[in-house]
N, C-alpha and C positions, 0 to 999 in steps of 0.2 A: 504494500500500500504506500502511495507517494502523495505528497502534498504539493500543490501548484496554486497559481493565482490566475484568474481571468483579469487582464488589464482593464483599466477604466477608473471611474470615480464613483464610488470607492472600488478598489480591487476586490474581487470575489474569490475567497478561498475555495479551492477544488481538491477533493480527495479522489485519486485514481486508484482503482483496485482491479485485479485480474480474477477471473473465475473460469474454471475448467468447464462449467456448465453453460456459460454465456455463449450465445450464438451470434450476437451483434453488440455494438456499443449501446449502452443505455444510460440514462441520466435520471437521478432521483434527488428531490429536495425534501429533506426531513421536515415534517410538520412540527416536530418537537423543538429543534434548535436551528433550523434553517440551513443545516449542513448540505452542501452540494456534492454528491458522489457520482463519479463516472465509473461504470463497470464495463470491462472489455474482455473479449476472449483472449486466451493465451495465444501468443504468436503474432498478435496485432501490434504494430509499433505504437508507442505511447503518444506520439505526436498526432496520430489519427484521432485519439480521444480528445486531445486538446483542441484540435481543429473542429471537432464536432461541437464541443462546448462553445467555441467562438461563434459558430453558426447559430447557436441557440441563445446567444447572449441576451437579446431582447426578452425572450421568454423567461429566462432565468431571472433577470432583474425585475420583471413585472411581478413574478411570483414572490420574490424576496420583498419587494415594496409592499405587496398586499399583506405580508405578515406584520408590517409595522402598523401602529395605531394611526390611521389617517385622520385628519382633522378637516371638517368642512368649514370653510370660511363664510361668515355671515355676521350680521349685527350681533355684537356681544362677544365675538371671538377675539383672540389675540394672535397677531402674526408679526414676525420680524420684518422690518423694512430697513435696509442698509445696516443690518445688525442690531437694530434697536427694537424692542418689543413695543408694538402699538395696538391699542384697542380699536376694533372696528365699531364705529358709532354712527348713528343716524345723523346726517347733516341737514342743514336748513335749505341750502341752495341746490342747484342742479348739477354742480361739478363736484368731483372728488377733491378733498383738501387734505393734505398731509401736514401734521404739526409734530411737535416733539413727543407727544404722548399718544396720538390717535390718528386714525384715518377716518375722516368724516365723509360719509357717502350717502346718497339718496337711498332710502330703504328699499325702494322697488328695484329688483334685479341687483341687489347689493353684491353678491358674489362675482357676477360677471363684470360689474362696474369696477370692482376692486382689481380684478385680474387685468382688465384692459388698462387701468391706470398704471399698474406695476410693470406691464410690458412696455408701455410708453416711457416710463421712467428708466427702465433698464436700457432701452435703446439710446436714450439721451446720455446716460452715464457711460455706456460702453462705447458710443461714438466719440465722446469727449476723450476717454482714455485711449482709444485706438488712434485718434488723431495725434495725441501727445506722443505716444510711443513710436508711431510711424514717422513723425517728424524727427525724433531723436535718432531713429534708425536711418533716415534718409531714403526711405522707400514708401511708396503709396500703396494702399490696398484698393481693390477694384469695386467692392461692394461690401455691405454689412447686413446680415440677416439675423433675426431673433427667432429661436424655436424653443420647444420644450423637450429637449433631449435628455435621456436617462443615462446613456453610456459615456457621455463626454460633456465637459463644460464649454468646450469651444473647439473650433477646427479652422484650418486655413487650407484653401485649395491651391493647386499649382497655378491657377489663373489669378491668385491674389484675393480671392473672396474670403471674408471672415464670417464665421457663424458662431453665435454664442447662445447659451441657455439663458432665457430671461430670468430664471430663478436665481441667478447671481445677484439680483437686486435685493434678495432677502439676506444675503451674507454681508459681513462688514465691508465697507468700501475698499479696504486694502486688499481683500481677497478678490473682488471684482477687478481691481486694477492689475493684480498679478496675472489673472487669466488673460486680460487684454494684452499685457506685455508678452506673455507666453505665445499667444497666437500671432501677434505682430512679428515676433522674432522668427517665426516660420517663413515669413516673406523672404528672409535671407538664408535661413538654414532649415530646409525641409526634412528635419531629422531630429533625433534627441541625443546628438553627440555632445561631447564636452564643449565643443565650439558653440553649439546652440545654447547650452546653459550659461556659458560665459557671456553670451550676447544678451540673454534675459537679465542677467545681473548688471550688465553695462547700461541698459536702457531703463531698468526698473529699480535696481538696488537689491539688497538681500530679499530672498523670496521663500526660504525654506519654511518659515513659520506659516505663511499663507498656504503653501502647498500642503503642509501637515493639517491645517485646519480643514481643508477640503476632504482630506482622507478621513478625518475623525468625525466631522460634522456635516459634510456635504450631503450624505444620503438623507438626512432629516429634512432637507429643503424640499424633498419630493412628497412629503406627507400632507401638504396643504392642498385641499381640493376646492375647486371653484364652480362646481356643478350643482350647487344647492338652489 
């Protein structure tokens, strides 16, 4: 039995075991503790099991997320915005208003209104950070898109397109800024070599604390649901 990890945010521990009775590679997620186990026939290379797990990554992560206690966002709930816990409260006007302690939102369709506001705020903050780091790098990006991705916080295409998870707006600003610097650095280094990490530190500064925050706390940002 061997232990591996499925890359991503956060990494998913994998246990690979062989069985003489197995006829094909199978995958099981424990309902007790969420352990992900790959069982494979004798004689099959281990890398085949890891490739199988990579193909099933979205399924694995969706099942692991379902095990967490999801929280439906609405009037009276609490949600972090830029790392600060805010109460969702009924506002008087038609617009969503963010202050130091609360998000004031029209009571009608409150969950969707809050989500729309957070996505717009995320786009503004990520565009601002991406512009800053691309200027420091001396390279421009071609476009910026916002999605609700589970397996990664951001990406950079070979054509210079940047993609980010809008849920980064829930994290402390220094974490969002680190992810922006990380993806912008890929405009010059499309890899994770030492040269890449040196470049991240050059345009951003120290980043290890922010990277560790995502590993430790990032998964919890997916627990908030806006379909109420």
